[in-house]
Steps between C-alpha positions, in 0.01 A plus 500: 500500500841588637848357515400283796299266278730197532522248212760264649478180701679453833695175519771417754547863596528633145257701289511321167329433171331169425737227385304477174521874437122510458272772637125543533277806489360672806163647399305785659141370535357853496651588160590158353845647427830319557674690780819296508675173432591256777754219490317175437631247750502142379600154611872578525437814707268319739744214540778744581281689748399183684863394520601839636225496763595147603867593545415817690290301743733202539842668487460843663388611845188678372270241658659532845621862516203702619713812547594490130138448399378781723759746364466419130121481500505838670710623209242367258217673685692828495567464127131432430412804706746724311376390159123521549460777245726321252285189520154657519448592131639166386257308721204706375610447140548123507216409739245753376411571861368841607783714634297550820553131580879540491464729800339204677545124469623505139831654617538738796349291779671189361841666533414609854375150582824342373676633809226361724506157339878459506483605867317179586842333512541666839162377625514135400602252769800345323572252782310371800534215747212266568628378835573151625305199380541129573494263204597132524661551837715795390438859606599764245435862428407611145608806307262625227680702235357705212708505182453636147355260245769559237451614141164668434344550159272804519248535215284812501189636329456820297224678689700642795849393390732714712299422812498128425873493420588675826250294702685185393856632512470652847416189705689255279826696521464606863446135592833414335388351169631580155253590226435478128232758419297441184259787426201485268592581138251789499681688780874423490634839607340469845750219560801605290509841670536320833778292346681815398480645851631176650795491259593866516401625846525209745757254628266202462740221393498367142243228441284584799245671273459422131240658271396316183251688284360307205246556228417130513217434744585136561843366403728661759229460763484128430878478546488693826213302651644162406869544579612290800748773602201722587355431845185712491273676252314812615236589243236769463266473203209309356361183655553309175872577492523434874365149447764440233775625731380275781503201265839592358654546844375162617766321295766633735270540803592867534300732718242702309345827620203611288308827513232451236167631377187613673131563449431702810157615613398817680180461702273791593266381775151647516586748780800648315517858376401448137600853409853355508433203275620683190840566651522136606435390144741743336790320667489246217620772260824564692784425256241365259400224740842338459541390859455152641339618824263757348135432586340424162169362627259722692225331703205720601170411671195472276322760713767759411587372154340767280639785709847344504498456122396863455794618712740270318392633161566855620844405634617301196403784269740727689810276517800709384709301255733542207859622473689337789735799527201718600497508883121532498438159345439190712512267203716462191511228236520127545849358462478360147265425211447139605381606847270765352346251259456241775310748716279616213422139417395424858274806507328397177446144618352629827250715311419213267436290811245740647694764693412864433780744417397841632830686457791439263557158352728589213802692378476874568442697179712794615827302480627394160802329654567311820358184655206668672174348622216716630407480869229236483202434726318167463184435702265204543804273482451126553733405788593177319582667168846543352515873579423425868733203530809579290758769556450784251795731578315791348278792613185288528267481800243219524201586722313210660193517730464298821219421744659506847838475675520125454426535130769770466757276665400209279539705181829654613643154574367361171841528336807288441700804613543640848724806499312798637164660567317778679195541722316825579229539762363758740567249776872426540448176691264373230750589227784331687291187554435477125869570423604208720286269285656609170757241388773736386847599611412867554177689568420869542231591756328839471785640293783375716815438294678169559803575280842576652859372501434336838169338397506145354343493154391193307203287416298189559429232240612592146614844609832359610729328747683688775510863609685811389599791730537506875685247713294223337624612158859518620482149640392364160867537402640306798563135576476353852773279642482320836829405670523262794747619765597376848249574773539840658 
C-alpha cells in the first residue's frame, strides 16, 4: 500500500470522516490481512450527500454548462492518468485481482475509456426540431430537448470496481447530473481514491460528486434507493439485489438502470477447431471467474465431446494462479470468505447431483491463507441443474453436450439470464446465424471481442435493464422534453 490509499468520504466538496467517527476494515483477499481502515458512512453521511447533490443540481449551472463539464472532467481524466501507479497496488490489494488485469480493464483501459465516454456529450443531439404538424386546426413546430435526469445514485460491485465507478461517473456527469457514488464494502478505495482526485485536483463544484463508503451492505443503500431527492439509481451487482433496488425505487417512481448477473454459454459447433477448446474454457478462470459476462457454460457436440474434455483437462491443469502481485498469474483469490464458501458449496452440490469434477473442486493446498478456489472443471453437467442455471462467480466451468445447432441454441437460451455468450465455428456465416439466435445482450463470434467504450453493454431478462457504454449508455442518464413552438 502507499499514501494514496484514501480512507475519507467525499461529501459536498470536502474529504471528511464519517459523522459517527466509525471506520471499517479493508481486507486483502490474498492474505486475509487488514490493509487499512475506511470511514464508515452512515445515515447522516448519506443524507448530507444527497442534500449536497440535490443543491448542486438545482442551484448551480452544472447541469447546463457543458463547457464547465468538459473542462473539469478533462481535469479528472488527467489526474487519473497521472496517478495510475499510485492506484495500481491499492487496487490489486483490495480486489485480489491479478496485476496483469490492471493493465487492461481493471484500470488502464478504464482510465483511457473515461475520456471517450465523457466525449459523448459532444456527439449527443441535445436539441432537434421535428418540423410542422397540424393538430386540432393549429400548425406548430416541436423542439425535442435532451436534459440530465438530476441526482443519480451509483451503486457498484466489487469485481471490477474502478472500471465500474468510472463507467457510471463518466456518462452521468458528462450528461449534467450530480452523483452519489456508493462502492461495495469489499473495495472502497477504488471509489475513495477517485473522490480524493476530484477534491484535490479538479474544479468540479462541491456536491456534484459525493462518495459514501460503508461497511454496511444494506442500510445506506436502502436510504439512497428510497430517497425522493434521488432521481435515478444506476446499479451493477447481483440480480437479487437488483430486484430489491427496483422494488425500492418504485415507491418514488425513479428511473432504475440495472447491470446484473449472467450465466453465459460458449458454443463450439462441430466444425470448430477443437485444438482451441482448452483456451476457450480457461477464460472462466480470469480473475477467478468473478465477472458477470464470463462464459461459464461450455456447450460441445456429442461427436467431439471426449476430445474436447481431454483438451479442457490439459488446459485447466496449466492455469497460472496464486499471488495477484505476480504478473504471470491470470487468477488470484475470490473476494472474501463468504464468496469462496459459496462457490465450494455449489461445486459439491453439482458433484452430488451427478456432475464429474475432473480438475480442481476445492481449496488449493499450497495456500495456507487467502480466499482461493482451485480452477475447476465439471463435465456431464445437467443443463437444468443449479450449477448450470445459477451464477457461480468463481473459476468453475460446466461442460454440457448437445446434439445439433438447434439443441445448442435451446440449451444456451435455457437460462433466466441473458448477458453474453460466444459461438465458434469453421464457417463464419453459420456461427453468426447461431449468434443471432442467442437471447443475450452481447455475443462473441469466432473470437471477436464486443467490449469497448463505444459498444452498448447490458442484458436480456434477469441480466438487467438498460445499457452501459456508448451513446446508448450515455442516453440512459438523459430525460427527453418536447416543446411546442410556433410553426417555422
